[in-house]
TORVOGU-634755 format. One record per residue (C-alpha): residue in three letters; residue number from 1; chain; z, x, y. Coordinates in nm, 2 decimals, decimal comma, always signed. Layout:
R rest  nr kette     zz     xx     yy
R  ALA NUM     A      Z      X      Y
...
This chain:
R rest  nr kette     zz     xx     yy
R  MET   1     A  +1,87  +1,49  -0,33
R  ASP   2     A  +1,83  +1,61  -0,69
R  ILE   3     A  +1,49  +1,54  -0,89
R  ASP   4     A  +1,56  +1,43  -1,27
R  ILE   5     A  +1,31  +1,57  -1,46
R  ARG   6     A  +1,29  +1,37  -1,76
R  ARG   7     A  +1,31  +1,04  -1,53
R  GLY   8     A  +1,04  +1,20  -1,34
R  LEU   9     A  +0,84  +1,20  -1,67
R  GLY  10     A  +0,95  +0,85  -1,78
R  GLU  11     A  +0,80  +0,75  -1,35
R  ALA  12     A  +0,49  +0,91  -1,54
R  TYR  13     A  +0,49  +0,70  -1,81
R  MET  14     A  +0,56  +0,37  -1,62
R  LEU  15     A  +0,28  +0,44  -1,34
R  ALA  16     A  +0,03  +0,52  -1,66
R  HIS  17     A  +0,10  +0,23  -1,79
R  GLN  18     A  +0,13  -0,03  -1,51
R  HIS  19     A  -0,21  +0,13  -1,34
R  TRP  20     A  -0,43  +0,24  -1,60
R  GLN  21     A  -0,77  +0,07  -1,46
R  PRO  22     A  -0,77  +0,23  -1,15
R  LEU  23     A  -0,66  +0,55  -1,27
R  LEU  24     A  -0,98  +0,51  -1,53
R  ALA  25     A  -1,14  +0,51  -1,20
R  TYR  26     A  -1,07  +0,77  -1,06
R  VAL  27     A  -1,10  +1,01  -1,35
R  ALA  28     A  -1,46  +0,94  -1,36
R  LEU  29     A  -1,45  +0,93  -0,95
R  GLY  30     A  -1,26  +1,33  -1,00
R  VAL  31     A  -1,38  +1,43  -1,35
R  VAL  32     A  -1,70  +1,31  -1,47
R  VAL  33     A  -1,88  +1,29  -1,18
R  PRO  34     A  -1,80  +1,67  -1,04
R  PHE  35     A  -1,86  +1,77  -1,46
R  LEU  36     A  -2,22  +1,62  -1,43
R  LEU  37     A  -2,29  +1,73  -1,07
R  LEU  38     A  -2,25  +2,11  -1,20
R  SER  39     A  -2,38  +2,07  -1,50
R  SER  40     A  -2,75  +2,05  -1,31
R  GLU  41     A  -2,67  +2,39  -1,15
R  PRO  42     A  -2,83  +2,71  -1,40
R  ILE  43     A  -2,48  +2,95  -1,31
R  PHE  44     A  -2,23  +2,70  -1,38
R  ASN  45     A  -2,34  +2,69  -1,79
R  LEU  46     A  -2,12  +2,92  -2,01
R  ARG  47     A  -2,47  +3,05  -2,21
R  ALA  48     A  -2,59  +3,21  -1,85
R  ILE  49     A  -2,24  +3,35  -1,79
R  LEU  50     A  -2,20  +3,51  -2,10
R  ALA  51     A  -2,52  +3,67  -2,05
R  ILE  52     A  -2,43  +3,80  -1,74
R  ILE  53     A  -2,14  +3,95  -1,86
R  ALA  54     A  -2,30  +4,14  -2,10
R  ASP  55     A  -2,60  +4,26  -1,96
R  PRO  56     A  -2,51  +4,20  -1,56
R  PHE  57     A  -2,79  +4,47  -1,50
R  THR  58     A  -3,03  +4,31  -1,58
R  TYR  59     A  -3,02  +3,95  -1,61
R  ARG  60     A  -3,02  +3,74  -1,34
R  VAL  61     A  -3,05  +3,30  -1,20
R  SER  62     A  -3,27  +3,25  -1,04
R  GLY  63     A  -3,26  +3,10  -0,69
R  SER  64     A  -2,98  +3,12  -0,42
R  ILE  65     A  -2,62  +3,16  -0,44
R  THR  66     A  -2,63  +2,96  -0,10
R  GLY  67     A  -2,68  +2,65  -0,35
R  PRO  68     A  -2,38  +2,68  -0,59
R  LEU  69     A  -2,17  +2,73  -0,32
R  TYR  70     A  -2,21  +2,43  -0,13
R  LEU  71     A  -2,22  +2,25  -0,48
R  ILE  72     A  -1,86  +2,36  -0,52
R  GLY  73     A  -1,78  +2,29  -0,19
R  ILE  74     A  -1,84  +1,94  -0,27
R  VAL  75     A  -1,68  +1,87  -0,58
R  SER  76     A  -1,41  +2,03  -0,47
R  VAL  77     A  -1,37  +1,78  -0,18
R  ILE  78     A  -1,45  +1,48  -0,42
R  VAL  79     A  -1,19  +1,57  -0,70
R  CYS  80     A  -0,93  +1,66  -0,37
R  GLY  81     A  -1,06  +1,25  -0,31
R  ALA  82     A  -1,01  +1,12  -0,60
R  MET  83     A  -0,64  +1,29  -0,62
R  LEU  84     A  -0,57  +1,19  -0,31
R  ALA  85     A  -0,69  +0,77  -0,37
R  ALA  86     A  -0,52  +0,80  -0,70
R  TRP  87     A  -0,23  +0,88  -0,54
R  ASN  88     A  -0,26  +0,59  -0,27
R  ALA  89     A  -0,32  +0,31  -0,55
R  ILE  90     A  -0,04  +0,36  -0,79
R  LEU  91     A  +0,21  +0,46  -0,51
R  ALA  92     A  +0,13  +0,28  -0,23
R  GLU  93     A  +0,35  -0,07  -0,18
R  MET  94     A  +0,07  -0,27  -0,17
R  ARG  95     A  -0,33  -0,17  -0,27
R  GLU  96     A  -0,64  -0,22  -0,06
R  GLY  97     A  -0,85  -0,21  -0,30
R  TYR  98     A  -1,11  +0,06  -0,42
R  ILE  99     A  -1,33  +0,08  -0,07
R  SER 100     A  -1,02  +0,18  +0,13
R  GLU 101     A  -0,85  +0,40  -0,08
R  ILE 102     A  -1,18  +0,63  -0,22
R  MET 103     A  -1,31  +0,66  +0,21
R  TYR 104     A  -0,90  +0,74  +0,25
R  GLY 105     A  -0,92  +0,97  -0,02
R  MET 106     A  -1,27  +1,13  +0,13
R  VAL 107     A  -1,10  +1,16  +0,43
R  ALA 108     A  -0,70  +1,29  +0,35
R  GLY 109     A  -0,91  +1,48  +0,06
R  ALA 110     A  -1,09  +1,73  +0,27
R  ALA 111     A  -0,76  +1,79  +0,52
R  TYR 112     A  -0,56  +1,86  +0,17
R  LEU 113     A  -0,82  +2,04  +0,04
R  VAL 114     A  -0,85  +2,32  +0,36
R  VAL 115     A  -0,45  +2,33  +0,42
R  ASN 116     A  -0,38  +2,37  +0,01
R  ALA 117     A  -0,68  +2,66  +0,09
R  ILE 118     A  -0,51  +2,75  +0,41
R  PHE 119     A  -0,20  +2,78  +0,23
R  TYR 120     A  -0,26  +2,97  -0,07
R  PHE 121     A  -0,51  +3,20  +0,04
R  GLY 122     A  -0,18  +3,33  +0,29
R  ALA 123     A  +0,07  +3,27  +0,02
R  GLY 124     A  -0,20  +3,50  -0,19
R  MET 125     A  -0,24  +3,76  +0,07
R  ILE 126     A  +0,14  +3,80  +0,14
R  LEU 127     A  +0,18  +3,85  -0,23
R  SER 128     A  -0,12  +4,13  -0,23
R  ILE 129     A  +0,07  +4,37  +0,01
R  PRO 130     A  +0,28  +4,59  -0,23
R  ILE 131     A  -0,01  +4,68  -0,39
R  LEU 132     A  -0,21  +4,74  -0,15
R  LEU 133     A  +0,04  +4,99  +0,00
R  LEU 134     A  +0,04  +5,11  -0,33
R  GLY 135     A  -0,34  +5,23  -0,32
R  GLY 136     A  -0,47  +4,86  -0,39
R  PHE 137     A  -0,61  +4,66  -0,72
R  GLU 138     A  -0,93  +4,96  -0,78
R  ASP 139     A  -0,64  +5,27  -0,78
R  MET 140     A  -0,35  +4,99  -1,03
R  GLU 141     A  -0,63  +4,93  -1,24
R  ARG 142     A  -0,61  +5,26  -1,39
R  PHE 143     A  -0,36  +5,14  -1,55
R  GLY 144     A  -0,56  +4,94  -1,73
R  LEU 145     A  -0,48  +4,66  -2,05
R  PRO 146     A  -0,13  +4,69  -1,91
R  PHE 147     A  -0,20  +4,63  -1,54
R  LEU 148     A  -0,43  +4,34  -1,60
R  ILE 149     A  -0,16  +4,13  -1,87
R  ALA 150     A  +0,17  +4,24  -1,59
R  ARG 151     A  -0,10  +4,05  -1,26
R  GLN 152     A  -0,17  +3,75  -1,51
R  ILE 153     A  +0,18  +3,68  -1,62
R  LEU 154     A  +0,29  +3,75  -1,25
R  SER 155     A  +0,04  +3,55  -1,09
R  ALA 156     A  +0,22  +3,29  -1,37
R  LEU 157     A  +0,56  +3,28  -1,18
R  VAL 158     A  +0,45  +3,25  -0,89
R  SER 159     A  +0,23  +3,00  -0,93
R  ALA 160     A  +0,49  +2,79  -1,19
R  TRP 161     A  +0,70  +2,84  -0,84
R  LEU 162     A  +0,47  +2,74  -0,60
R  SER 163     A  +0,41  +2,46  -0,79
R  ALA 164     A  +0,75  +2,34  -0,84
R  ARG 165     A  +0,86  +2,34  -0,43
R  PHE 166     A  +0,46  +2,16  -0,37
R  CYS 167     A  +0,43  +2,00  -0,66
R  LEU 168     A  +0,52  +1,64  -0,38
R  VAL 169     A  +0,26  +1,69  -0,10
R  GLY 170     A  -0,01  +1,53  -0,28
R  PRO 171     A  +0,23  +1,23  -0,35
R  LEU 172     A  +0,44  +1,23  -0,05
R  THR 173     A  +0,10  +1,27  +0,13
R  ALA 174     A  -0,10  +0,93  +0,02
R  ALA 175     A  +0,23  +0,69  -0,07
R  ARG 176     A  +0,25  +0,63  +0,30
R  GLY 177     A  -0,15  +0,68  +0,38
R  LYS 178     A  -0,10  +0,97  +0,54
R  LEU 179     A  -0,41  +1,23  +0,64
R  GLU 180     A  -0,28  +1,57  +0,77
R  PRO 181     A  -0,03  +1,72  +0,45
R  VAL 182     A  +0,13  +1,96  +0,64
R  SER 183     A  +0,42  +1,76  +0,72
R  ALA 184     A  +0,44  +1,72  +0,34
R  PHE 185     A  +0,46  +2,06  +0,24
R  VAL 186     A  +0,82  +2,06  +0,44
R  GLU 187     A  +0,96  +1,72  +0,29
R  SER 188     A  +0,87  +1,87  -0,10
R  TRP 189     A  +0,98  +2,15  -0,01
R  ARG 190     A  +1,39  +1,95  +0,11
R  ARG 191     A  +1,30  +1,75  -0,18
R  THR 192     A  +1,32  +2,03  -0,44
R  ARG 193     A  +1,57  +2,23  -0,32
R  THR 194     A  +1,83  +2,20  -0,56
R  ALA 195     A  +1,58  +2,07  -0,89
R  TRP 196     A  +1,34  +2,37  -0,79
R  ARG 197     A  +1,42  +2,57  -1,11
R  ARG 198     A  +1,35  +2,27  -1,34
R  LEU 199     A  +1,09  +2,23  -1,19
R  PHE 200     A  +0,97  +2,57  -1,26
R  GLY 201     A  +1,01  +2,59  -1,62
R  LEU 202     A  +0,83  +2,23  -1,62
R  TYR 203     A  +0,48  +2,38  -1,39
R  LEU 204     A  +0,54  +2,68  -1,65
R  ALA 205     A  +0,51  +2,57  -1,96
R  ILE 206     A  +0,21  +2,34  -1,81
R  TYR 207     A  +0,06  +2,65  -1,74
R  VAL 208     A  +0,12  +2,80  -2,09
R  LEU 209     A  +0,00  +2,51  -2,25
R  THR 210     A  -0,29  +2,47  -2,04
R  ALA 211     A  -0,38  +2,83  -2,08
R  LEU 212     A  -0,34  +2,82  -2,47
R  LEU 213     A  -0,58  +2,52  -2,52
R  THR 214     A  -0,83  +2,61  -2,28
R  ALA 215     A  -0,85  +2,93  -2,53
R  ALA 216     A  -0,90  +2,67  -2,80
R  LEU 217     A  -1,13  +2,49  -2,70
R  LEU 218     A  -1,34  +2,89  -2,54
R  ALA 219     A  -1,31  +3,03  -2,86
R  PRO 220     A  -1,55  +2,78  -3,09
R  HIS 221     A  -1,75  +2,75  -2,73
R  ILE 222     A  -1,81  +3,10  -2,75
R  PHE 223     A  -1,93  +3,08  -3,10
R  ILE 224     A  -2,17  +2,82  -3,09
R  VAL 225     A  -2,28  +2,97  -2,81
R  LEU 226     A  -2,41  +3,35  -2,93
R  SER 227     A  -2,46  +3,13  -3,29
R  THR 228     A  -2,71  +2,84  -3,19
R  PRO 229     A  -2,96  +2,70  -3,00
R  GLN 230     A  -2,93  +2,58  -2,63
R  GLY 231     A  -2,90  +2,22  -2,67
R  GLY 232     A  -2,85  +2,16  -3,03
R  LEU 233     A  -2,59  +1,87  -3,11
R  ALA 234     A  -2,28  +2,18  -3,12
R  ASP 235     A  -2,37  +2,20  -2,75
R  MET 236     A  -2,33  +1,85  -2,68
R  ALA 237     A  -2,03  +1,78  -2,89
R  MET 238     A  -1,83  +2,10  -2,67
R  SER 239     A  -1,95  +1,94  -2,36
R  GLY 240     A  -1,79  +1,64  -2,48
R  GLY 241     A  -1,45  +1,81  -2,55
R  TRP 242     A  -1,44  +2,01  -2,23
R  LEU 243     A  -1,51  +1,68  -2,08
R  ILE 244     A  -1,23  +1,49  -2,23
R  PHE 245     A  -0,97  +1,85  -2,18
R  TRP 246     A  -1,01  +1,82  -1,76
R  ALA 247     A  -1,00  +1,47  -1,79
R  ALA 248     A  -0,69  +1,46  -1,95
R  TYR 249     A  -0,59  +1,76  -1,76
R  PHE 250     A  -0,70  +1,52  -1,39
R  LEU 251     A  -0,37  +1,28  -1,56
R  MET 252     A  -0,19  +1,50  -1,50
R  VAL 253     A  -0,17  +1,65  -1,22
R  ILE 254     A  -0,18  +1,29  -1,11
R  LEU 255     A  +0,10  +1,14  -1,29
R  ILE 256     A  +0,35  +1,44  -1,29
R  PRO 257     A  +0,42  +1,49  -0,97
R  ALA 258     A  +0,41  +1,09  -0,87
R  GLY 259     A  +0,65  +1,06  -1,16
R  LEU 260     A  +0,82  +1,34  -0,98
R  TYR 261     A  +0,81  +1,20  -0,65
R  ARG 262     A  +0,95  +0,81  -0,74
R  ALA 263     A  +1,21  +1,03  -0,92
R  SER 264     A  +1,29  +1,22  -0,55
R  GLU 265     A  +1,27  +0,86  -0,40
R  ARG 266     A  +1,66  +0,77  -0,52
R  GLY 267     A  +1,89  +0,84  -0,22
R  ALA 268     A  +1,54  +0,93  -0,03
R  PRO 269     A  +1,59  +0,87  +0,33
R  ALA 270     A  +1,37  +0,58  +0,40
R  GLU 271     A  +1,10  +0,73  +0,63
R  VAL 272     A  +1,06  +1,05  +0,56
R  PHE 273     A  +0,78  +1,15  +0,85
R  ALA 274     A  +1,02  +1,00  +1,10
């Protein structure tokens, strides 16, 4: 079995054209709602973050850390739930409606979040072993900027490889309405076995492009924060820019794996979870 990248991207475009209405609905659920929730917490304001970085010993944000952590947990479940609901809406053989998709997405999304957190935390611990054996991160940081650059490059390469091998987990889970993603990890590993190099290049390019676009938005936002009062028109414009950026990123995260899943279906067994 192989996955043709061009065919997968073509399938992603077709899915976007055919299912634009549920995709917009789940962008609202998975991007707009979390954005509004996070905006309500002062610690997630860019001005507060820059103030803490500039003066970490004297600047303080009032309130307990429990609230922000609790909010991050809620937002993470909402985002994962919206992703699973969106995949279910555009890949299932027969749609059951928004209510059923959202209910499925929230249950399956919580499991998807937990399994992914355990998996990537374990992968991070394994990858940290060589550095810990060499003396730990604190000793490595004495090399300064070269170590930081090397660590970022290595992180991007490993993340792109993991994304290449497990990009089908979400679509495999949601297309058949499964509640647990564990078996989908095995199936995604099998389906990407011959195409992982091309998928690695695709996801590495996505990471580089995302980083460049993030920097392109972050630079003017920092300038606005440092040179204008809070709550002005420029602040509102930047908030809108970030909202559009995250909406586009959310759609990409949904559509590219969905398209690759459709491309992998050629020659695949009729029931991969049998």
